[in-house]
N, C-alpha and C positions, 0 to 999 in steps of 0.2 A: 552640493550635496557632497556627502563624505565618499572617499575614493573607494572603489571597489577592488579588492586583490585577487588575481587568479595566478594561481602558480603553475608553471610548466616545466618540462623535463629539463628544460635549457638552463635553468636558474635555480638558486638556492630558496626555493617559493616560499617557504616558512619564514625564513629570515626576513625577504623583502616583505612579507605581509605585514610583519611587525611594526611598519612605520606609516601605514594607511591612515591609521587615526591620527597622526601628526600633521598631514598635509594640510588639514582645514585651515592652520594658522596661516596659510597665504592668503586666506580671504580678507585678513584683517588689514589696517591701513599700516603703511610703514612707518611708523613713527614710534619714537621710545615710549614705553607704558610704564608710568611711575608706579602703577601696580602690579608690575610683572611679578611673577613666582611661578618655579617650576610646577607641573602637574605632577599627581602622584605617579603616573607612569614615567615621566621624566625624571622626576627623583629617583626611582627604582633604576633606571636606566644609568643615572649619574653613579650611584651607589656601586652598580656593577663594575662601571667605569673605575672606580676608585678601590676594587679590589682585583683588578686584572692581574695586580703582580702575585697574588695567590695562587693564581694558574699559570705561572711563569711566563705572563704576557707583561709588555711594557706599558704602562698608562701613558707615556709619552706619545705612543702610536695612534692615541684617540683624543688627542688635543685637550686633555683632562683640565689641565693649567689654564689654558684660554676660557674653557667652560666654566671654572669655578670664578674666576675673575668677573665673566658676564654675570654669574649668579650674585656674586657680592655687589656688583656694581649696578643694583637693580634700577636705578634712575636713567642711565644713559643706555642700558640694554634694550635693543630691539628684539621683540618677541620672535618676528620670522627669521632673523637672523641668528638667534639663539637655537630656532628649531631647527634651522636647517643645517647648522655645526654639529648639534647633538645628533640630529638622524643619521648624517654621515659618519661621524664617530661611531655611533653605536652600530651602524651596518658592518664596519669593519672589524668591530669586537666581537659581534654576534657570529660572523664566519668564523673568526680566529677562535672562539673558545668552542664551536661545535664542531669545525672540521679541520682546524689546526691552522696556525700561522704562516706555517711553510707548506710547500707542497710535498707530499710524498716521494715525489722524484727526487728529493735532495738525498734520498736514501737509495742508491742503485739497486740494492738486493730487496728494496720493499716492493711486492707484487701484489699487493691485497687492494682492490680496486674501491674505491669510496664511492657512497651510494648518496645520491641528492635526496635531501628530505622536503617532501612535499606536502605542506599543511595548508590548507585554505582558511586564513583566519584573519578577517579584515580589522578586528579590534583587538589590539595587545592588552594582555593581562600582566599584572605582576607575577604571576605563575609562570608565563611563558618566559618571561627574563630570568625567572631563577631557574629554568630547566633546559637552558641553552647548553649548558656544560655536559658533557658524556654523562648517562646515567649508570654506568656501571659500578658497582660497589668498590672495584679496584680502583677506578678513578677518584671517587670520594675519598679513599683512605689516603691516596697521594696527595689530595686538596689539603686534607688535615695535618700531614707530614709536612707539607710544604709550610702551612702557617708555622707550626712549630719550630722548623729550622729558621725561618724569616725572624722568628721572635728571638733566636740564639743569636742571630746576626746581630739585632738592636742590641743587643747585651754585650757585644765585642768578640763573638764565637770563642772556640777553644785554643787553649796554648798547645803549642808543639811538644811532644816528648823527645828529648834529647835521645842521641844513641848511648847505649850503655849496657850493662851486663842483663843475662835473661833474669825475668822475675818470675817467682813461681811461689806456690803455696808455701808457707813457713819463713820465707826470705826477710830479712831487714834490710830496708834500702830506701834512701830520701825519694826516690822516683815513685815509689807505692803512692804517695801521697798525691804526685802528679796526675798519675794513671786513675787512681779515686777519682779526682775531680774531673777529669776527661770524661769518664765513663757515666758520672753523674749526668752530664749536661745531656747525654743523649738517653737518659732514662735505663742505661743498663744498670748503672748501681743505683739502688733505692734503700741501703741499709745504712746503720748509723756507721761512724767513723771508729775504729778501735781507740784504745786508750794512748797505745803508741800508733801514730798515724804512719809511721815508716814500716808496719808490719804488713807482710802481704798475706791478708787472712783468708778464711772459708767465702766470707762475701765477696770479696775482691776475686778470687778464684771464680765463683759463680757468674760475677758480673763479666770477666774477662772471655769465659766460654761462652755467653750470650753474644757478645760481642763478635767474637770469631764465627758463631753461626750466622749472624747477620750479614758478614761480609766473604762468606764461602770460603773462610781459611780452615786450617787443622784447628779443630776443638781440642785443645789440649790444657787449656787454663796458663800458658806461658806467655810471657808479654818477650817475644822473641822479634826478629829483624822484620819478619811479615805483617805482622800484629802490630807493631811500631808504627810502619809504613801506612798500614791502612789507617790505624788511629792520627797520623799527621796528612791524611787529605784534607785540604782545607774545606771549610763551612761553604766557603762559596762554590767551590766545584761539586759538592753534595748538592748543593741547591741546584748547580745547573743540572746534574743528572737526574735529580726530581723533575726538572722543568722538561727536559728531553723525554724521559718516561711520560709524561701527560700529554706532550705533544704526540706521542706515537698512539696513545689512547685516543686523541681525537682522530687519528687517522682510521682508526677501526669503525665496522659497523656498530651502530648504537644498539643494534639488537643481534646477540651472537646465538640466540636459540636459547631453547629450554634445556637441550642435551647436545653438547658439542664434545670435541677433542683438542686440548691445549697444551701447544709444545712451545715451551721458551727457550730459544736456542742459547741464550745468555745465562741461562740457569742449568741447562743440560736436563731438563725434567719434563715429563708429559703429565697431564691430568685429564681425567674423564670427569666431565662436569654434567651432573642431571640436576635441575631445578636451581641453578645458579653455585651449587655445593660440589666441591670435588667429593667424587665417591672412590675413586681410585688414583693413586700416583706413585710414579716411579722415576727412579733415575734413568737418563738416556745418555747415549754416545752421538755428538752432532758433529757435523763438519769441521774440518782442519780450516784454518785461515785462509790457506791457499784454494780450499774448495768450500768455502762457508755454506752453510744451510740457509737457504732464502728463505724470506717472509712470503706466505702465500696463504690464500683461503681456498678449499677446495670441499669435497664429500667423500667421506670413506664409503665405497659401495661394495666392495669384496674383500674377502679375507682367503688367501691361499695357503694351505696346509702342504709341508713337504716341497717348497716351491724350487723350481730350477733358476739359476740365474744367467740372465742374458747380458753379457758385461757390455756396457757403454763403451762406446769406441774411445771415448777420452782416456777410460781409466786401461783399456787393451793396449794402447798405444805407449800412454806415459807410464803405467805400472807394469803390465804384464810382458811387453815387448822387451825390456831390457834384462828381464830375468830369465828369459827364453833365450837370450844370445850367450848367458852363460851357463844356463842349466835346461837343457830340451827336456828333461824329465820332470820338470816343475807341473806342466799340464797334467800328466796322467798321473803323478802322486796326489794332485788336489781335484781328481775326477772332471777334468775338463775335456770338451769335445770342440773339435775346430770345423767350422764349415765355410763353406766359399760359394760363390754363385747367388744367383737371384731366381726370386719366383719359382717356377717349377723345375729349375736347373740347378738347384742346392745342391752339395756332395760333401759329404764329409771327409776330412783331411788329416793324414797321418802325421803327426808333428815332427816325426823323424825325416821326412820326406822333404821338409822345407829348410832353405838355407836362411836362418833366423837372421844371419848378419847381412844379407844382402836386403832385408825388409826395412821398410823405414814407416813413419808416422804417414808419410804424405804417399807411399804405395803400400797400403795396407787391405787386401782383398779378403780378409779374414774376418769370421765372426766366432767370439768364444761363447760357448754356454757350458757352466758348471751343474752338472748333474745333482738331482736331490740329494739329501745325506746330513748325517751331523756336523760335516765339515763344510758344508755350504757357507758361503760368506752372509746370504741371507737368513742363516740359521734354518728353523723348521716352519715358521711363519711369516707371511708378508702380507702387509696391509694395503691395498690398491685405491688411489685417489687420483685423480684425472689433474695433470697438471705437464706443463711443457719442459719441465726441467728434470726430467727422469728421477724424480724424489719420490722415495718409499718409506714406510716406517715398518721395520722388519725386525726379526731375532736376530741374534749373533752367536756365534760360537766363542767370542772371544770375551767372556763374561768377567775375567780378572780385571779387565780396564773398568769396570764399575765401581771399583774400590778407590780409583783416583779422582780427586777434586777437581781437576780440571780433564773435561773429557771430550776432547776435540780431535777426533781421530778417523772420523768417516770421509766419505768424498761427496758429503753433502745429505746423504739419507740421515735417517733417524732409527737408532738401534735402540731396541728396549731390553731394560734389564730382564722382565718376566713376560715375554712376549705372550706366553701360554694364558697367564693370568688376565692378561689384557684383552685376548682375543675372547675368551670364556665372558669377561666382564660386557664387552660389546654386543656379542651374540646374544646374552641372556637377557639384555635390555630390548631388544629386536625380536627375539622369538624365544619359543620353547627349547633351551639350551642350557646345559649343565657343563661343570668341569669335566666331568665322566665323557662327554661327547668331544670335548677338545682332544682329549688324551687318546679318544679310540680312533680319531681322524689321524693323529701323530703317530700312533701306532702301526697304523695300517702302512704306512710308507710312502704310498701313491700320493702323486701331485692331484689335489683335488681343491675345488673352491667352493665356498659357499657365498652366495649373495644376502646382502641384508636388504630386508623388506623395507627399512625406511632407510636411508640413506644419513649419516652423520656428520655435521660439520667438522672441519678440522681447521684448525688455525694454526700456522708456523710462524711465529712472531720472535722479535729481537728486542726484550726490554730487559735495560740494565737495572734498573730499580724498580720496588714494588713494597707493598706494606701487608704485611699478614692482618689477620682479624683482631690480633691483641694489640694494634697499632703500632707495632715494629716495623722500622724500616730497613729494608735488605738492600745491598747494592752488590754488583758484580763487575769485574773488570769489562772494559769495552775491547773484548779479545778480537772481533773482526772491524774494529776501529770505525765502526758504522755510526757511533754517536758523535765522533771527531767529525765525519762527514756532515752530520746535522748542525754540529755545533760551528762550522764553519759559516753555513749558509744564515745561522741564527744571528752571527757577529754581523754578517753583513746587513742584516735587517734590524741590528740594534736591538736585539731582542735579550740576549745573553752575555755574561760576563766573558772576557777575553778567555781566561784560563780554560784548558780542557786537559787535565791530568790525573783522571781517574784511573791510570792504567799500574795501581798498585798489584 
């Protein structure tokens, strides 16, 4: 009788279930079957293995060539042996495409737990096979981009743009034609070539600006050194970058929720998502490369207006202590208070009474608290979500930094460009709240907290490539070198090309 599959929390139940219908083949004699032909389900599984490369996976990991030879040589193929090999190969593929070929532990800063997928399904359907990949629209757009870029590889890829003068609107130069052809390959240029192909015309200016936007560059329409460098990142490296992005999506939960907050540190941007669509998006400042913003999953549960800042020990000893040794007035000017002791024996300390030259990080009995106010490092609003890394989303008094393209200045926390607007949007989606309510709490000046009636999930991720709804692939630098770690692990597993140079 057919095998019955029971999922357990210790296995990827729904993947293992997919093979129950294949085990009946073991009841057949172990003899060549001259009439052997893959079943509809087996054909669908083979087709999935054939398209593994479209997901950044290597078909060689799934014995595809051997399986193809067995199908082609039907007269000598044993049905049971074929079923066993396909079963084992498809198990590996099903796990890789749904949960990732690599462990998330290959990225030490990725702390988002994976969730086992438990679906009791004793009979495999073609829909099951087609639905193994992450269901997120963002993943599907990456998949579509991957197929386009792999098609470009079949055509030989793009040519390098040599060093040369800056090119811009109105200039006549032979490289204009090279740039136009390069941009045409990635669908940045879809206009007609002017009569004089050397002319840098308005259509090429527009295409250049589109390319610069996709790569996080200064959008000025000028082919300068930075734009040339981005154009000359190889097609293989871009395919690799897309592969890593798809792998990171496989590490994420399959259901992010109907309403959530999404922070991509690689883009330095935050989005509030409702019904799968961003309803609010703004620039952020994220962690410096020495104190990177980690990837984590939590729930925003509370919003604090006019917060005080309890300085983490690492920042107190590494940042504030050196300043105090040279300038004792730094604390007073910036509205800090110092405390020592513990439990019910906490007392405030006068900074002028401390010999800061004799204090070291290993002998640091003090706690710094910056009082609420416009100069507070947390700004006027702080968003609380539980995590073991002391990470917050918060306002900032340093608004000028948002004008920069690279915004990695924090100690790991996420600073918002318009925290008041973000707070209003979160609270309005949760309860009866208006912008006027937000302003009233800010104007009050007192530290006050509002708890969300329904906690909202928040995801802090690091994904250096994504595709917008118009089909345009975006790429960013691997500022934290976290893609490099994934790439190294992928090379060890024979999944990706050896090059890893998207450091433009």
